[in-house]
LUMBATOR-428339 format. One record per residue (C-alpha): y, z, x. Coordinates in steps of 0.1 Angstrom, whole numbers, plus 2048, in hexadecimal, padded with zeros to 3 digits. Example, Ala and Ser with C-alpha at 12.3 -4.5 7.8 and 13.67 -1.06 7.14 Angstrom:
2
@c2:7D3&c3:84E&c1:87B
@c2:7F5&c3:847&c1:889
This chain:
440
@c2:796&c3:586&c1:B3F
@c2:779&c3:59A&c1:B30
@c2:758&c3:587&c1:B2C
@c2:747&c3:583&c1:B0A
@c2:723&c3:57D&c1:B03
@c2:729&c3:558&c1:B04
@c2:73C&c3:557&c1:B25
@c2:72A&c3:544&c1:B41
@c2:722&c3:558&c1:B61
@c2:727&c3:547&c1:B83
@c2:70F&c3:557&c1:B9C
@c2:716&c3:55C&c1:BC1
@c2:6FD&c3:541&c1:BCB
@c2:710&c3:527&c1:BB6
@c2:6F9&c3:525&c1:B98
@c2:708&c3:52D&c1:B75
@c2:6F8&c3:53F&c1:B58
@c2:702&c3:530&c1:B36
@c2:709&c3:552&c1:B26
@c2:706&c3:578&c1:B2C
@c2:6E5&c3:57D&c1:B1A
@c2:6C4&c3:57D&c1:B2B
@c2:6A0&c3:582&c1:B20
@c2:694&c3:59D&c1:B37
@c2:671&c3:59B&c1:B44
@c2:655&c3:5A4&c1:B2C
@c2:631&c3:5A1&c1:B37
@c2:623&c3:585&c1:B21
@c2:5FE&c3:586&c1:B2A
@c2:5FB&c3:561&c1:B22
@c2:5EA&c3:554&c1:B42
@c2:5C5&c3:54E&c1:B42
@c2:5AC&c3:564&c1:B55
@c2:5B3&c3:551&c1:B75
@c2:5D9&c3:557&c1:B72
@c2:5E1&c3:533&c1:B67
@c2:5FD&c3:52E&c1:B4D
@c2:5F0&c3:524&c1:B2B
@c2:600&c3:511&c1:B0D
@c2:608&c3:534&c1:AFF
@c2:624&c3:538&c1:B19
@c2:632&c3:516&c1:B10
@c2:633&c3:51F&c1:AEB
@c2:643&c3:541&c1:AF1
@c2:65D&c3:535&c1:B09
@c2:666&c3:517&c1:AF3
@c2:671&c3:531&c1:AD9
@c2:684&c3:546&c1:AF2
@c2:695&c3:527&c1:B01
@c2:6A3&c3:51F&c1:ADF
@c2:6AA&c3:544&c1:AD9
@c2:6CD&c3:547&c1:AE7
@c2:6C9&c3:558&c1:B09
@c2:6D8&c3:545&c1:B27
@c2:6BE&c3:554&c1:B3E
@c2:698&c3:55A&c1:B39
@c2:687&c3:570&c1:B53
@c2:661&c3:56B&c1:B52
@c2:648&c3:587&c1:B50
@c2:637&c3:591&c1:B70
@c2:62C&c3:574&c1:B86
@c2:613&c3:586&c1:B9C
@c2:610&c3:57F&c1:BC2
@c2:5ED&c3:58D&c1:BC6
@c2:5D2&c3:588&c1:BAC
@c2:5C3&c3:5AA&c1:BB4
@c2:5E3&c3:5BC&c1:BAA
@c2:5EA&c3:5B0&c1:B87
@c2:603&c3:5C3&c1:B72
@c2:5EA&c3:5BC&c1:B56
@c2:5CF&c3:5A2&c1:B4F
@c2:5E0&c3:582&c1:B42
@c2:5FB&c3:582&c1:B5D
@c2:604&c3:561&c1:B6D
@c2:5F8&c3:562&c1:B91
@c2:608&c3:54D&c1:BAD
@c2:5F7&c3:558&c1:BCD
@c2:5F2&c3:536&c1:BDD
@c2:604&c3:516&c1:BE0
@c2:602&c3:505&c1:BBE
@c2:5EB&c3:4E6&c1:BBD
@c2:5EE&c3:4CA&c1:BA5
@c2:5DB&c3:4DC&c1:B8A
@c2:5F1&c3:4FB&c1:B8D
@c2:611&c3:4E6&c1:B8C
@c2:605&c3:4D5&c1:B6D
@c2:5FE&c3:4F7&c1:B5D
@c2:621&c3:504&c1:B65
@c2:634&c3:4E4&c1:B5B
@c2:633&c3:4E7&c1:B35
@c2:63D&c3:50C&c1:B36
@c2:65B&c3:506&c1:B4E
@c2:666&c3:4E7&c1:B3A
@c2:666&c3:4FA&c1:B19
@c2:678&c3:518&c1:B28
@c2:694&c3:504&c1:B39
@c2:69B&c3:4EC&c1:B1C
@c2:6C0&c3:4EA&c1:B14
@c2:6CB&c3:4F8&c1:B35
@c2:6BC&c3:51B&c1:B32
@c2:6B4&c3:52C&c1:B53
@c2:691&c3:537&c1:B5A
@c2:68C&c3:550&c1:B76
@c2:66A&c3:55A&c1:B83
@c2:664&c3:580&c1:B85
@c2:64F&c3:584&c1:BA5
@c2:63A&c3:5A3&c1:BA5
@c2:61E&c3:5B7&c1:BB4
@c2:611&c3:5D5&c1:B9F
@c2:608&c3:5EB&c1:BBC
@c2:5F9&c3:60C&c1:BB1
@c2:601&c3:604&c1:B8C
@c2:5E5&c3:5EA&c1:B8C
@c2:5CC&c3:5F4&c1:B71
@c2:5AB&c3:601&c1:B7D
@c2:597&c3:5E6&c1:B6B
@c2:5A9&c3:5CC&c1:B80
@c2:5A8&c3:5DF&c1:BA1
@c2:59C&c3:603&c1:BA5
@c2:5AC&c3:606&c1:BC8
@c2:5CD&c3:5F3&c1:BC8
@c2:5E4&c3:5F1&c1:BE6
@c2:603&c3:608&c1:BE6
@c2:61A&c3:619&c1:BFF
@c2:604&c3:638&c1:BFF
@c2:5E4&c3:644&c1:BEF
@c2:5F7&c3:657&c1:BD4
@c2:5E8&c3:651&c1:BB2
@c2:5FC&c3:64F&c1:B91
@c2:5FF&c3:66F&c1:B7E
@c2:5F4&c3:662&c1:B5D
@c2:5D7&c3:66D&c1:B47
@c2:5BB&c3:656&c1:B3B
@c2:5AD&c3:649&c1:B5C
@c2:5BD&c3:627&c1:B57
@c2:5C9&c3:624&c1:B7C
@c2:5B5&c3:62A&c1:B9C
@c2:5BD&c3:639&c1:BBD
@c2:5D2&c3:622&c1:BD2
@c2:5CC&c3:619&c1:BF7
@c2:5E9&c3:61D&c1:C0F
@c2:5F3&c3:5FB&c1:C1D
@c2:5F4&c3:5F4&c1:C43
@c2:614&c3:5E8&c1:C52
@c2:605&c3:5C5&c1:C56
@c2:5FB&c3:5C5&c1:C31
@c2:61F&c3:5CF&c1:C27
@c2:62D&c3:5B3&c1:C3D
@c2:616&c3:59A&c1:C2D
@c2:61F&c3:5A4&c1:C09
@c2:644&c3:5A2&c1:C11
@c2:63F&c3:57F&c1:C1E
@c2:62C&c3:577&c1:BFE
@c2:649&c3:580&c1:BE8
@c2:65F&c3:567&c1:BFA
@c2:644&c3:54C&c1:BFA
@c2:63D&c3:550&c1:BD5
@c2:663&c3:54D&c1:BCE
@c2:663&c3:52C&c1:BE1
@c2:644&c3:51F&c1:BCD
@c2:656&c3:529&c1:BAD
@c2:674&c3:515&c1:BB8
@c2:65E&c3:4F7&c1:BBF
@c2:64E&c3:4FA&c1:B9D
@c2:66F&c3:4F8&c1:B8B
@c2:67A&c3:51C&c1:B85
@c2:6A0&c3:51F&c1:B88
@c2:6A0&c3:541&c1:B99
@c2:68A&c3:55E&c1:BA4
@c2:68B&c3:583&c1:B9D
@c2:67A&c3:59B&c1:BB5
@c2:66C&c3:5B8&c1:BA1
@c2:674&c3:5D9&c1:BB2
@c2:675&c3:5EF&c1:B93
@c2:65E&c3:602&c1:B7B
@c2:646&c3:610&c1:B95
@c2:637&c3:5EF&c1:BA1
@c2:631&c3:5E9&c1:BC6
@c2:654&c3:5E5&c1:BD4
@c2:661&c3:600&c1:BBC
@c2:646&c3:618&c1:BC9
@c2:651&c3:613&c1:BEC
@c2:674&c3:61F&c1:BE2
@c2:665&c3:63E&c1:BD0
@c2:660&c3:65B&c1:BE8
@c2:645&c3:669&c1:BD0
@c2:630&c3:64A&c1:BD4
@c2:63A&c3:642&c1:BF8
@c2:62E&c3:65D&c1:C10
@c2:62E&c3:647&c1:C2E
@c2:63C&c3:652&c1:C50
@c2:640&c3:630&c1:C60
@c2:65C&c3:616&c1:C5D
@c2:654&c3:610&c1:C38
@c2:657&c3:635&c1:C2E
@c2:66D&c3:654&c1:C31
@c2:692&c3:64C&c1:C31
@c2:6A0&c3:636&c1:C16
@c2:6A7&c3:61A&c1:C2E
@c2:683&c3:619&c1:C38
@c2:676&c3:61B&c1:C14
@c2:68E&c3:5FF&c1:C0A
@c2:682&c3:5E9&c1:C27
@c2:667&c3:5D6&c1:C14
@c2:67F&c3:5CD&c1:BF8
@c2:69C&c3:5C3&c1:C0E
@c2:685&c3:5AF&c1:C25
@c2:676&c3:59D&c1:C07
@c2:699&c3:594&c1:BFC
@c2:6A3&c3:588&c1:C1E
@c2:683&c3:573&c1:C23
@c2:687&c3:564&c1:C00
@c2:6AA&c3:559&c1:C06
@c2:69F&c3:548&c1:C26
@c2:684&c3:534&c1:C14
@c2:696&c3:52B&c1:BF4
@c2:6B8&c3:523&c1:C02
@c2:6DB&c3:52E&c1:BFA
@c2:6DF&c3:51E&c1:BD7
@c2:6C0&c3:52D&c1:BC6
@c2:6C6&c3:54C&c1:BB2
@c2:6B5&c3:56C&c1:BBE
@c2:6B4&c3:58A&c1:BA7
@c2:6A6&c3:5AD&c1:BAD
@c2:69B&c3:5C5&c1:B92
@c2:6A2&c3:5E8&c1:B9E
@c2:69E&c3:60B&c1:B8F
@c2:6BE&c3:61F&c1:B8B
@c2:6A7&c3:63C&c1:B91
@c2:682&c3:645&c1:B8E
@c2:68B&c3:662&c1:B76
@c2:672&c3:679&c1:B88
@c2:67B&c3:697&c1:B9D
@c2:677&c3:68C&c1:BC1
@c2:677&c3:667&c1:BB8
@c2:691&c3:64C&c1:BBE
@c2:6B4&c3:65A&c1:BB6
@c2:6D2&c3:649&c1:BA8
@c2:6E4&c3:64E&c1:BC9
@c2:6C7&c3:63D&c1:BDA
@c2:6C8&c3:620&c1:BC2
@c2:6ED&c3:61C&c1:BC7
@c2:6E9&c3:618&c1:BEC
@c2:6CC&c3:5FF&c1:BE7
@c2:6E2&c3:5EB&c1:BD0
@c2:6FD&c3:5E9&c1:BEB
@c2:6E3&c3:5DD&c1:C04
@c2:6D7&c3:5C3&c1:BEC
@c2:6FB&c3:5B6&c1:BE7
@c2:6FE&c3:5B2&c1:C0C
@c2:6DC&c3:5A0&c1:C0D
@c2:6EA&c3:585&c1:BF5
@c2:6D9&c3:58F&c1:BD4
@c2:6E9&c3:57B&c1:BB6
@c2:6E1&c3:593&c1:B99
@c2:6D5&c3:5B7&c1:B99
@c2:6C2&c3:5C2&c1:B7A
@c2:6C5&c3:5E7&c1:B74
@c2:6A8&c3:5FA&c1:B64
@c2:696&c3:61B&c1:B6A
@c2:676&c3:62E&c1:B69
@c2:651&c3:626&c1:B6F
@c2:630&c3:62C&c1:B5D
@c2:633&c3:652&c1:B62
@c2:657&c3:653&c1:B55
@c2:65C&c3:634&c1:B40
@c2:682&c3:635&c1:B3B
@c2:682&c3:60F&c1:B3A
@c2:672&c3:611&c1:B18
@c2:68B&c3:62B&c1:B0A
@c2:670&c3:646&c1:B0A
@c2:674&c3:669&c1:B17
@c2:655&c3:664&c1:B2C
@c2:630&c3:668&c1:B28
@c2:633&c3:68A&c1:B38
@c2:63C&c3:6A8&c1:B22
@c2:662&c3:6AC&c1:B1F
@c2:660&c3:6CD&c1:B32
@c2:64C&c3:6BF&c1:B4F
@c2:65C&c3:6C9&c1:B70
@c2:65A&c3:6A6&c1:B7D
@c2:66C&c3:697&c1:B60
@c2:691&c3:699&c1:B66
@c2:6A6&c3:681&c1:B51
@c2:6CB&c3:682&c1:B5A
@c2:6E1&c3:689&c1:B3B
@c2:6F2&c3:66A&c1:B2C
@c2:716&c3:66C&c1:B22
@c2:71F&c3:668&c1:AFE
@c2:730&c3:647&c1:B06
@c2:70F&c3:63A&c1:B14
@c2:6FC&c3:645&c1:AF6
@c2:716&c3:636&c1:ADF
@c2:712&c3:615&c1:AF1
@c2:6EC&c3:616&c1:AEF
@c2:6E4&c3:60C&c1:B13
@c2:6CA&c3:621&c1:B26
@c2:6DA&c3:61B&c1:B49
@c2:6FE&c3:615&c1:B42
@c2:70B&c3:633&c1:B55
@c2:6FB&c3:626&c1:B75
@c2:707&c3:603&c1:B6F
@c2:72B&c3:610&c1:B6A
@c2:729&c3:624&c1:B8B
@c2:71A&c3:606&c1:B9D
@c2:736&c3:5EF&c1:B91
@c2:750&c3:606&c1:BA1
@c2:740&c3:600&c1:BC3
@c2:735&c3:5DB&c1:BC3
@c2:73C&c3:5B8&c1:BB6
@c2:717&c3:5B0&c1:BB4
@c2:70F&c3:5A1&c1:B91
@c2:6FD&c3:5BB&c1:B7C
@c2:6E4&c3:5B6&c1:B60
@c2:6DE&c3:5D4&c1:B4A
@c2:6BE&c3:5D6&c1:B36
@c2:6B2&c3:5F1&c1:B1E
@c2:6BD&c3:5FC&c1:AFC
@c2:6DA&c3:5E5&c1:AF4
@c2:6D8&c3:5D7&c1:AD1
@c2:6FA&c3:5D3&c1:AC1
@c2:714&c3:5B9&c1:AC8
@c2:72E&c3:5D5&c1:ACC
@c2:718&c3:5E8&c1:AE5
@c2:712&c3:5C9&c1:AF9
@c2:737&c3:5C0&c1:AFA
@c2:73F&c3:5E4&c1:B04
@c2:727&c3:5E1&c1:B22
@c2:737&c3:5C0&c1:B2C
@c2:759&c3:5D1&c1:B2A
@c2:74C&c3:5EC&c1:B42
@c2:744&c3:5D1&c1:B5C
@c2:720&c3:5C8&c1:B54
@c2:71B&c3:5A2&c1:B58
@c2:6FA&c3:59B&c1:B46
@c2:6EA&c3:5AD&c1:B28
@c2:6C4&c3:5AD&c1:B2A
@c2:6B0&c3:5AB&c1:B0A
@c2:68B&c3:5B2&c1:B07
@c2:67A&c3:5C2&c1:AE9
@c2:68F&c3:5B1&c1:ACE
@c2:685&c3:58F&c1:ADC
@c2:660&c3:59B&c1:ADB
@c2:662&c3:5A0&c1:AB6
@c2:67B&c3:586&c1:AAB
@c2:67F&c3:56A&c1:AC5
@c2:69E&c3:55B&c1:AB6
@c2:6B2&c3:57B&c1:AB2
@c2:6CA&c3:575&c1:ACE
@c2:6D3&c3:553&c1:AC0
@c2:6DB&c3:564&c1:A9F
@c2:6F0&c3:57E&c1:AB0
@c2:705&c3:563&c1:AC3
@c2:708&c3:54F&c1:AA2
@c2:717&c3:56E&c1:A91
@c2:6FA&c3:570&c1:A78
@c2:6F1&c3:593&c1:A83
@c2:705&c3:5AF&c1:A94
@c2:6E8&c3:5C0&c1:AA5
@c2:6C6&c3:5B6&c1:AB2
@c2:6A6&c3:5C4&c1:AA0
@c2:698&c3:5E3&c1:AB0
@c2:674&c3:5E4&c1:AA1
@c2:672&c3:609&c1:AA6
@c2:665&c3:60C&c1:A82
@c2:648&c3:5F5&c1:A8A
@c2:63E&c3:609&c1:AA9
@c2:638&c3:62B&c1:A98
@c2:615&c3:639&c1:A99
@c2:609&c3:657&c1:A85
@c2:622&c3:674&c1:A84
@c2:61A&c3:698&c1:A8E
@c2:5FE&c3:69F&c1:AA6
@c2:5F7&c3:67A&c1:AAA
@c2:61B&c3:66E&c1:AAA
@c2:632&c3:662&c1:AC6
@c2:63D&c3:685&c1:ACF
@c2:61A&c3:694&c1:ACE
@c2:615&c3:6B3&c1:AE3
@c2:5F5&c3:6A4&c1:AF1
@c2:5FD&c3:690&c1:B11
@c2:5E1&c3:676&c1:B0C
@c2:5EC&c3:66E&c1:AE9
@c2:610&c3:669&c1:AF5
@c2:603&c3:652&c1:B0F
@c2:5EF&c3:63E&c1:AF6
@c2:60C&c3:63C&c1:ADE
@c2:623&c3:630&c1:AFA
@c2:60C&c3:614&c1:B05
@c2:604&c3:60A&c1:AE1
@c2:629&c3:604&c1:ADA
@c2:62B&c3:5ED&c1:AF8
@c2:60C&c3:5DB&c1:AEF
@c2:619&c3:5D3&c1:ACC
@c2:630&c3:5BB&c1:ADD
@c2:614&c3:5AC&c1:AF2
@c2:600&c3:5A6&c1:AD3
@c2:61E&c3:593&c1:AC4
@c2:61F&c3:57D&c1:AE3
@c2:5FA&c3:574&c1:ADD
@c2:602&c3:56A&c1:AB9
@c2:61F&c3:554&c1:AC3
@c2:60B&c3:546&c1:AE0
@c2:5EF&c3:53C&c1:AC8
@c2:608&c3:529&c1:AB3
@c2:60D&c3:544&c1:A99
@c2:62A&c3:55C&c1:A93
@c2:633&c3:581&c1:A97
@c2:620&c3:599&c1:A81
@c2:637&c3:5B6&c1:A79
@c2:61C&c3:5C8&c1:A66
@c2:605&c3:5CB&c1:A84
@c2:5FF&c3:5EF&c1:A8D
@c2:605&c3:5FA&c1:AB1
@c2:5E2&c3:609&c1:AB4
@c2:5D2&c3:5E9&c1:AA8
@c2:5E7&c3:5D6&c1:AC1
@c2:5DC&c3:5EE&c1:ADC
@c2:5B7&c3:5E7&c1:AD4
@c2:5BD&c3:5C2&c1:AD3
@c2:5CF&c3:5C0&c1:AF4
@c2:5B7&c3:5D7&c1:B05
@c2:599&c3:5C4&c1:AF9
@c2:5A8&c3:5A3&c1:B05
@c2:5B1&c3:5B2&c1:B26
@c2:58D&c3:5BC&c1:B2C
@c2:581&c3:599&c1:B23
@c2:59A&c3:589&c1:B3B
@c2:590&c3:5A0&c1:B58
@c2:56B&c3:59A&c1:B51
@c2:571&c3:574&c1:B54
@c2:582&c3:576&c1:B76
@c2:570&c3:561&c1:B8F
@c2:55D&c3:54E&c1:B75
@c2:567&c3:533&c1:B5C
@c2:58B&c3:53C&c1:B51
@c2:591&c3:548&c1:B2E
@c2:5B3&c3:547&c1:B1C
@c2:5C4&c3:562&c1:B07
@c2:5CE&c3:547&c1:AEF
């Protein structure tokens, strides 16, 4: 019997998701300068908990305060004391009200740590990001001992999250962050047991999953977010990703979320990349007409994966219409991930399930900057980069508004949002080590 959006999903570990819609992780930036959750997270997740998704996956919960994905990340790099438990409790209670699952996305930004946070972040190798603007520094290649320590930290953080009340954990191994960069041959130039052949490059991820399962037990959901490909010539390929997915199934993962790309080739945002379209390192595999008709960025890969595995698959990226989502479920996808629509209209999934709308809002019209030379397809690489990040930070600015007790401002310009988010990030970084300040 074919699943619908409202059909519950039993997971291999024994847990059950209430339906087939999940809020995919979006970085909220609503922790204070010390990485402690604020009332802003409680307010935002209270809306999402009532918003219709059976599963909410948190934004990055960082395992090392020196490797933030961005200022305002929640940091959990030590055993939570009473004060930290009290800070997490309202957020978790709001998010899990009514039986909604809340899974902690556990992450380390690696070489994609912004320079203002850490000019010399840890990474597999000392290969810097190929982006203009000087936003990221030159990474330091990790020693084997440092790699082993960070693997153990993923597992330990998952256990702390379980103890705090999260109902599952997702290990972030996509989008160019630390574990993803180990998988990417362009970022991982190592010649030891953590580099070279795919089985070596996958060792940190697989070992993190293995250790996590040992600590959290058999009944706690473990998810992995994995790139279908890096979409860069010489990067992680779809064949590589297929093999990793099979290894993850054998390791006991309960849900595999499929995404793709990284900061240099941001396929996960539906963009052609920040490099020029003719750049030799930008190779985007052609999508079939069926995939385009069904909206999903990574459906071709999910379809091929379903033919080889029974591992539950979550597909995130581009799906907006009820018909497109149902088509993906008919193809064997188990969970539909939703992100940007929930960033601009937190109750849109509830409206979709109730039959009040047939498609989720896209918000593309709100993200357009000036056309021509200064537009999204500008021939100037730096301007394309600025426009890309401004579109993302429009959503961050909306989270701030909700976190402060307000509402979404659809009239906000992306460039104004960029200035607001960047300015607040600098304030949060400046306050690190001193009296904490809050983004809300």
